[in-house]
N, C-alpha and C positions, 0 to 999 in steps of 0.2 A: 318120846320127846316132842313137845309142841313146836310147831313151825312158827318162828317169829314173823309176825305180820305187821306191816306198816299200814296205817289207815290214812288215806287222803280224803278229806272232806271238801267237796267241790261245790261252789255256788256259781250258778249260771244265770244269765238273763238273755232274752231273745234279741237278735238283730234282724229277724224276719219272722213272718207268721209260721205257725206249725200246723201242718195238715196231716191227719192220719187216714189210713186206708186199710184198716184191719179187715181181713176177709171174713165174711159171715155167710151163712147158708140159710138165711130166712126164706121160707117158701113164698112163692107168689100166690096171692089170693085168687080165687076163681074169678076170671074175667078181668083181672088187673092188668093194665097196660104198663109197659116198662117205665114210662115217665111217672106214673102214679106209684110204682114200686120204689123208685128212687126217692120220691117225696116222703114216703112212709118209713123208709129204712136207713136213711143216710146217717143218722146218729149211731147206728150199730157198727159203723166203721171205727168208732172210738174205742180205745182201750180204757175200761172203767173198772175201778175197784174201790169199795167202801165209799161210794158216792163222789169219787174224784177221778178225773182223767189222769192217766199216768203214761210216762214214757217207759216202754219195756226196758228193763236193765240190759237185756241182750242187745237191743238196738243201739244203746249208747256204747256198749262194749265193742260192737262191730264198727261203729263210727271211729273209735279210737284205733282199732286195728287198721282200718282203711287209711287213717291219717298217718300211721307209721309206714304203711306201704307207699303212700303218696310222697312222703318226705324223702324216701330213698336214702335216708341217713344210715351210715354204717356205724357199728359199735367199735369204738377205738380199742385196739388191741385184739380184735377177734376177726381179723382178715376181711373177707367179703360179707360177713354176717351183718344183717340189718336188724332193725328193732321190731320188725313185723312179728316174728315168732315169739319174742319176749312179751309183747303185749297180747298175743293170742292166749298164752298159757300162764303168764306171769302176773296177771291181775284178775280180779273177779269182782263183779257187782252182785251181791247176794239179794238185793232188793230192787224192785221196780222203783221208778223215780216219780213220786207223787207231785202233781202240779197244783193241787188245791183248786181246781177248776170244776165247777158244777157242769156236768154234761148238758143239762137243760138250758144253760146259758151260752152254749157254744153256737157260733154262727156257722154259715156254710158258704161254699163256692160251687157254682155250676161249671162243669168242664166238658168241652166237646172232645170226648175221648174215643180212642179206637175200641171197637166193640169187644175185643178179646184182650185188651190191655197191652198189645204189642204194636210198637211203632211200625208204620208202613203196611199194616195188615188190611187196609181198605176201608170198609164201612165204619162210620163213626156214630156214636150215640151220646146223648147228654147224660153225664153222670154227676151226682151231687156228693160232695165230700165235706166233712167238718173242717173248720178253719179257726184257729186260735190266733188272733192278731198279735198279742203280747203275752209273754209267759216268763216264768223264772222258777228255779228249783235248786234245792240243795240235797246232795246225796253223798254216800261213802263209796270210795273205791278201795278195796283191800289189795295191797301190793305184796305179792308173795315172793317175787324175785328181787333180791336186794340190789341187783345191777340197775334197776329202774329207780332213778333219783327224782327228787322233786322237780328239778329243772327240766328233765327229759319229759316227765308226765305233763308239766305245764305247757311245754312246746307242742306235744301231740294233741292236747286239748285245744290249743289255739288253732292248729291246722284243721282239726276236726270241725271246729266251729265255723271256720271261714270257707274251707274247700270241700268238706264232706257233708255236713249237716245231718239232720234226722227227718224222718217222715216222708210223706209223699212229695214228689217234685223237688227233691233236695238237690244241692249242687253236684253231688257225686253222680247223679243221674241226669245232669243237664238242666236242672231246675234252679229255683231261687229261694224256695222255702226252707225253713228249718235251720237257718244260720243262728249261731249263738256265740257269746263271749264269756270267758271266765272272769268273774268279779272277785272271787276269793278262793284261795287254796290253802287249807290248813293241813299241815303234814305232821302226823303223830307217829314218830318212829316206834318200832317194836320195843316193848318193855321199858317205856319211859313214863314219867309223870306228866301231868298236865302242864307243869311249869316248863317242860322241855318242848312243848308244841311249837312248831314253826309255822308262821302265817305269811302268805303272799297275797297282796291285794293289787288289783289293776290300778294303773295310774289314773 
């Protein structure tokens, strides 16, 4: 028996720049200084597929889980249970979120960062990271657990966009990058026709 799955098609647009810091292991060239290495390799911090920068689906899923945890909202009728576990296993993003941004057109920001990436660790170095000032995307969330309603998902997306964010230096980590807002949420319940789709737009 197939599991009935609701599909939520989400459209987002940025409220703040998006900066990625994907780890790469490109080797240093012979005699290359750290500053020169940063100049040569900073675009390799981007997540790129089929010629476009993308947001890893896993990263967005984690942002929604963090939003559920941040909300501290309890599920009515389930005692002390909160929404965190439901959003951990009750939704899935099968695909990465394509931004339609050419990596060759992405700008950068230089950051005076701790040498090992840990705050308070002492020595600092100049690091260069890609920065996308404005972005938007549309993607599908597959809702497996029917207890997750359109209104609850919309609320968690709102919290994720304002208080959690995505990417490097996001609000969840004390930064200001990666904030977003939901502009449209189309809710396609399991085993319904297109005529039954429900749509929510931001005012």
